[in-house]
N, C-alpha and C positions, 0 to 999 in steps of 0.2 A: 504494500500500500504506500502511496506517495502523496504528500500534502502538496497540492498544486495551487493552493490559495496564498494570499499575502499575509495570513495570520496563523499563529499556532492553533492546532486542533487539540482540544483536551481529550484525554483517554476515554472519557465517558461520552464523547461526541463522535467516536469512530463509528463507521457504518456497521450495521448488523448484517451478518451473512447467515442465510438460512438455506437448507436443502429443501426443495419443493418438488412434490410429485405432480403428475399431469392433472390430478384432480384439485390441485391447489393446497394440499395438506402440507403444512410447514413443519420441518424438523429442526430443532436447535442442536448446536454442537454439544458434544460430551466433553466437559472441561477436563476431567481426569485423563481421558483418552487423548485429547489434544495435547495436554502437557507432556504425557508420556511419549507421544510420537515426536514432539519437538526435541526432547532430550535424546531419544534413541537415534534420531537422524542427524543430530548435531546442529540443528538450525538455531542461529543466534537471534532470539526474539527479546533480548534484554531491554530494548527501547519500547516495547509494546505497552508498558505501564507508565510511560512518560507522555507529556505533551509532545505532539509532533510538529516541529517547526517547519516553515515553508521550505520547499524543495528537498525535504528529508524523506527517505523511504525506510520502511520497516517490513520485516517478513514475519508472518505468523502462520500458524497451522490451525485448521479446524477439522475435527474428526466427528463423524455423525454415526450414531448407532441405529441401524435398521436391519431387518432380516434379509438374508440373501434372496429369499423367495420374493419379497416385496420389491427389492431393487431390480430383480431380473425382469420385472414386468413394467411396461410403459416407459414414458419419457421422464427424465429428471432434470432439474434446473438448480443452479445456484442463484439466489436472489440477493441483491444488494439494494436496499431501499425499494424503489419501484421497478428497477431494472432486473430482468431475468436472462440468464445465459444457459442454453441447453447444454448439458454435459453428457447425456445419454439418451 
């Protein structure tokens, strides 16, 4: 994520990412699984809890818990605010 504005963005103002199925059902990320994945993969997300100054980027991970059977059916999207991007 990169701050493309002219002002710092507070950590509580970061956009929310949701996994959304084709029926519009939203899934929130699993905080424990996301933290574990970040550590296991060596991703440095140390700045994620700080304000994000202009032109600065941070990397974060989001892990979602859903059944394999559910994910195998239909289309899936990542939603950021009102924008959706199809991932499957």
